[in-house]
C-alpha positions in Angstrom: 115.3 121.6 94.0 112.5 119.2 94.7 112.1 115.8 96.4 109.2 113.4 95.6 110.1 110.2 97.4 106.6 110.1 99.0 105.1 109.6 95.5 106.9 106.2 95.5 106.9 105.2 99.1 106.0 106.3 102.6 104.9 104.4 105.7 101.6 104.7 107.5 98.3 102.9 107.7 96.8 105.0 105.0 99.8 105.2 102.9 98.9 105.6 99.1 102.0 105.6 97.2 103.3 104.0 93.9 104.8 101.2 96.0 101.5 100.1 97.6 99.6 100.5 94.4 102.0 98.2 92.3 102.2 95.3 95.0 99.8 92.4 94.8 96.9 93.0 97.3 95.9 90.6 100.0 93.1 89.0 97.9 95.4 88.3 95.0 97.9 86.8 97.3 95.3 84.6 99.0 93.9 83.4 95.7 97.4 82.4 94.2 98.5 80.8 97.5 95.3 78.7 97.3 96.1 77.7 93.8 99.6 76.6 94.5 98.3 74.6 97.5 95.9 72.8 95.3 98.8 72.0 92.9 100.8 70.7 95.7 98.1 68.7 97.3 97.1 67.1 93.7 100.7 66.2 92.7 102.3 65.0 96.0 100.5 61.6 96.3 100.1 61.0 92.7 103.8 61.6 91.7 104.8 59.4 94.6 102.6 56.5 93.4 104.1 56.9 90.0 107.7 57.0 90.9 108.2 53.2 90.6 105.4 52.4 87.9 106.2 55.3 85.6 109.7 56.7 86.5 111.2 53.3 87.1 112.7 53.9 90.6 113.5 51.1 92.9 111.1 52.6 95.7 108.6 55.4 96.1 109.7 58.9 97.0 107.7 61.9 97.9 108.4 65.2 95.8 109.0 68.5 97.5 107.6 71.9 96.3 109.1 75.4 96.6 108.0 78.9 95.6 110.7 80.7 93.6 111.1 83.7 91.3 109.7 87.0 92.1 107.5 85.7 95.0 110.6 84.3 96.6 112.5 87.7 96.0 109.4 89.5 97.0 109.7 91.8 93.9 106.4 90.8 92.2 104.3 93.6 91.0 100.7 93.9 89.6 100.9 94.2 85.8 100.3 97.5 84.2 98.2 96.2 81.2 96.1 93.0 81.6 95.8 91.5 79.0 98.5 90.8 77.7 100.5 91.1 80.9 99.9 88.6 83.8 101.1 88.1 87.3 103.1 84.8 87.6 104.1 82.5 90.4 106.9 80.1 90.0 106.1 76.8 91.9 108.9 74.3 91.5 108.5 70.5 91.9 111.6 68.8 93.4 111.9 65.0 92.8 114.3 63.0 95.1 116.0 60.5 92.5 117.2 57.3 93.8 119.5 56.6 90.8 121.9 59.3 90.0 124.3 58.9 87.0 127.3 61.1 86.2 125.3 64.2 84.9 121.9 63.5 86.6 119.2 61.0 86.6 118.8 58.4 83.9 118.1 60.3 80.6 114.8 58.6 79.8 113.4 59.7 83.1 113.3 63.4 82.0 110.6 62.9 79.4 108.7 60.5 81.5 108.6 63.0 84.4 107.5 66.0 82.2 104.8 63.9 80.5 103.6 62.5 84.0 103.2 65.9 85.6 101.7 67.6 82.7 99.1 65.0 82.4 98.3 65.2 86.2 98.1 68.9 86.0 95.7 68.6 83.0 93.2 66.6 85.1 93.5 69.4 87.8 92.8 72.1 85.3 89.7 70.3 84.2 88.4 70.1 87.8 89.4 73.7 88.6 88.3 75.3 85.3 91.9 76.4 84.8 93.7 76.4 81.4 96.9 74.4 80.7 98.9 76.3 78.3 101.2 74.0 76.2 104.4 74.7 74.5 106.7 75.9 77.3 110.1 73.9 77.2 111.2 74.6 80.7 107.9 74.5 82.6 104.2 73.7 82.7 102.1 76.9 82.6 98.6 77.0 84.0 96.4 80.0 83.6 94.5 80.3 86.8 92.9 83.7 86.3 92.6 86.4 83.5 95.3 88.1 85.4 97.6 85.5 86.5 99.2 82.1 85.7 101.5 79.7 87.6 104.6 78.1 86.1 105.6 74.6 87.4 109.3 73.9 86.6 110.3 70.3 87.3 113.6 69.6 89.1 115.4 66.5 90.4 118.2 66.0 93.0 119.8 63.1 94.6 117.6 61.4 97.2 120.3 61.7 100.0 120.4 65.3 99.7 116.9 65.8 100.9 117.6 64.1 104.2 119.4 67.3 105.3 116.5 69.5 104.2 114.1 67.4 106.3 116.4 67.9 109.2 116.6 71.7 108.7 112.7 71.9 108.7 112.4 69.8 111.7 114.8 72.2 113.6 112.9 75.2 112.4 109.6 73.8 113.6 111.0 72.9 116.9 112.3 76.6 117.5 110.4 79.7 117.9 109.1 81.8 115.0 107.4 85.0 115.0 105.2 85.0 111.8 103.9 88.7 112.3 104.1 90.6 109.0 104.3 87.3 106.9 101.2 88.6 104.8 101.8 86.5 101.7 102.7 83.1 103.3 101.5 81.0 106.1 103.6 79.5 108.9 104.4 76.3 107.1 105.8 78.2 104.1 107.5 80.7 106.3 109.5 77.7 107.8 110.3 76.5 104.3 111.5 79.9 103.3 113.8 80.1 106.2 115.9 77.1 105.4 118.0 77.6 102.3 118.1 74.2 100.6 121.8 74.8 100.6 122.5 71.1 100.4 120.9 70.7 97.0 124.1 71.3 95.0 123.3 68.8 92.2 119.9 70.1 90.8 118.9 69.5 87.3 115.7 70.6 85.5 113.6 68.4 83.1 112.7 69.9 79.8 109.8 69.1 77.4 112.3 67.7 74.9 113.5 65.1 77.5 116.7 66.7 78.6 118.3 67.4 82.0 119.7 70.9 82.4 121.7 72.1 85.3 119.5 74.6 87.1 119.5 75.9 90.6 117.1 78.8 91.1 118.0 79.2 94.8 121.5 80.6 93.8 119.9 83.9 92.5 117.5 83.9 95.4 120.2 83.6 98.0 122.4 86.0 96.2 119.6 88.6 96.1 118.7 88.0 99.8 122.3 88.7 101.0 122.3 92.0 98.9 119.0 93.0 100.5 120.5 92.3 104.0 123.4 94.4 103.1 121.7 97.5 101.6 118.3 97.4 103.2 114.6 97.1 101.9 115.1 100.1 99.6 116.9 98.0 97.1 113.8 95.6 96.9 111.6 98.6 96.4 113.6 100.1 93.6 113.5 96.8 91.8 109.7 96.9 92.0 109.5 100.5 90.7 111.7 99.6 87.8 109.7 96.4 86.9 106.4 98.4 87.1 108.0 101.0 84.9 109.1 98.4 82.3 105.5 97.1 82.2 104.2 100.6 81.5 106.5 101.0 78.5 106.7 97.4 77.1 103.3 95.7 77.1 105.3 92.7 75.8 108.9 91.9 75.9 111.6 94.3 77.1 114.3 93.7 79.7 113.4 90.6 81.9 112.5 91.0 85.5 115.6 89.1 86.7 117.9 91.1 84.4 116.6 94.3 86.0 117.0 93.0 89.5 120.5 91.9 89.0 121.7 95.0 87.1 120.1 97.2 89.9 121.6 95.3 92.7 125.2 95.0 91.3 125.7 98.8 91.6 123.1 99.9 94.1 123.8 102.6 96.5 121.3 103.3 99.2 119.8 106.7 99.7 118.3 107.0 103.2 114.7 108.3 103.0 115.1 109.2 99.3 113.7 106.5 97.0 113.5 109.1 94.2 117.2 109.6 94.3 118.0 105.8 94.6 115.7 105.3 91.6 117.4 108.0 89.6 120.8 106.5 90.3 119.7 103.0 89.4 118.1 104.1 86.0 121.4 106.0 85.1 123.4 103.0 85.9 121.0 100.6 83.9 121.3 102.9 80.8 124.8 101.7 80.6 124.4 98.1 81.9 121.9 97.1 79.2 124.3 98.0 76.3 126.2 95.0 77.0 126.2 91.7 78.9 124.9 91.3 82.4 126.7 88.8 84.3 127.2 88.2 88.0 130.2 86.3 89.6 128.2 85.6 92.7 125.7 83.6 90.5 127.3 80.5 89.0 130.6 82.3 88.6 129.2 84.7 86.0 128.5 81.9 83.4 125.1 83.2 82.2 124.4 86.5 80.5 121.0 87.7 81.9 120.6 90.3 79.2 118.4 88.4 76.8 117.7 91.3 74.5 119.1 91.4 70.9 121.5 94.1 70.1 118.9 96.7 68.7 116.7 96.1 71.6 119.6 96.5 74.1 120.2 99.9 72.7 116.5 100.9 72.8 116.3 99.8 76.3 119.5 101.7 77.3 118.0 104.9 75.8 114.7 104.4 77.7 116.6 104.0 81.0 118.6 106.9 80.2 115.6 109.1 79.4 114.0 107.9 82.8 117.1 109.0 84.6 117.3 112.4 82.9 113.6 113.1 83.6 114.0 112.2 87.2 116.8 114.5 87.4 114.9 117.2 85.6 112.1 116.8 87.9 114.3 117.0 90.9 115.9 120.2 89.6 112.5 121.9 89.1 111.2 124.8 91.2 108.3 124.5 93.7 105.8 126.3 91.5 106.4 123.7 88.8 105.2 120.9 90.8 102.2 120.2 88.6 104.5 119.8 85.5 106.8 117.5 87.6 103.8 115.2 88.4 102.7 115.1 84.7 106.3 114.3 83.7 106.7 111.5 86.2 103.2 110.1 85.4 104.3 109.9 81.8 107.1 107.7 82.9 105.5 105.6 85.4 101.7 105.7 84.3 98.6 106.4 86.2 99.4 104.3 89.1 101.7 107.0 90.4 99.6 109.2 92.8 98.5 112.5 91.5 99.3 114.1 94.8 101.1 117.5 94.6 101.5 117.4 98.5 104.1 114.6 98.0 106.3 117.0 95.9 108.3 119.1 98.3 111.3 121.3 98.5 114.4 119.4 99.1 115.1 120.4 102.6 119.0 119.9 102.5 119.7 122.0 99.4 116.9 124.6 100.4 118.5 125.1 103.7 122.0 125.8 102.3 120.4 128.3 99.9 118.3 130.1 102.5 121.1 130.5 105.0 122.3 134.1 104.9 126.0 134.7 104.4 127.7 135.6 107.5 130.0 138.7 107.8 133.5 137.7 108.8 135.9 140.2 110.3 139.1 140.8 108.1 142.0 138.9 109.5 144.7 141.1 111.2 148.1 140.9 109.1 151.1 141.8 111.1 153.7 144.1 109.5 156.8 142.4 108.3 160.2 143.5 107.0 161.9 142.1 104.0 165.5 141.1 104.1 
């Protein structure tokens, strides 16, 4: 039997594995971080000035901003095919609202809020030579590069709830913090990431149609963070592998990133030092999960089905996950002299970003040790004579 975990992940300064090839590089991270900072700087003062004159509040308030989605989960991967695939960064705008009715802010404010922010971002796009992409109902999309876009969803929460967030940030700034290793975010954002916004329990999202919808992206983020703390970083890596695998097989459509992440996490079992085995296990379970609904009691009590695929597409996705699991197992059960065939099979599943490095395909030490251990001669037991009766 073989092991090929090093094809997917191995540590070291010169590590060249699938995991390092599918993660955004430093230049991409810096560029997108610069873009979201420009969005924040452009919107903060202008929204604050408009809260009385446009949104009808009794006094001005300052919006807050938060990175969410795959950049918050740290599961973002570089697309396999660009175009049509693009890297995306979700950057939420949170408006402290002074008037809160039974189900949210005043109804008319939703449309005014969406129109206001879209107009402000259109001005920024003209200045930066970006492209505003109209039509999204739940966010404003800005194409900032041929390979990336930024989605700006618009949220609101009661003004009083934000006071506790301010206190949390102040406490974090007053304490010590080791920012070593925070390669994708700076010190200020690291502080923001630490505090959980747990007091925002009345979050609603504005839509293009002028509606307020209950929506709290932090519920998923906090649930996933807890699971990573429980299982370790291998869980996050396996989610990345499967997202990159999805992009290789579906240039458009396919299972959503969040559905893959939730389905993997629900039944994840760590395999110490064996990302290949953990990936095989996850693919096998996903072949069953995507046949039906994907709900999680730890996320809004299981109210949402995260499997957005229609029935025929669910069956097709389940079959592909099943084929992946079967071919990972077939590769693992191959002989050492078949390593070139194993590499070819794995690269067919994951694409050319999987290293063509036969040195990373090795004998499975545990199973090989058992097979190579010679049988021991055991002395026959002494059986005393007995008498019947």
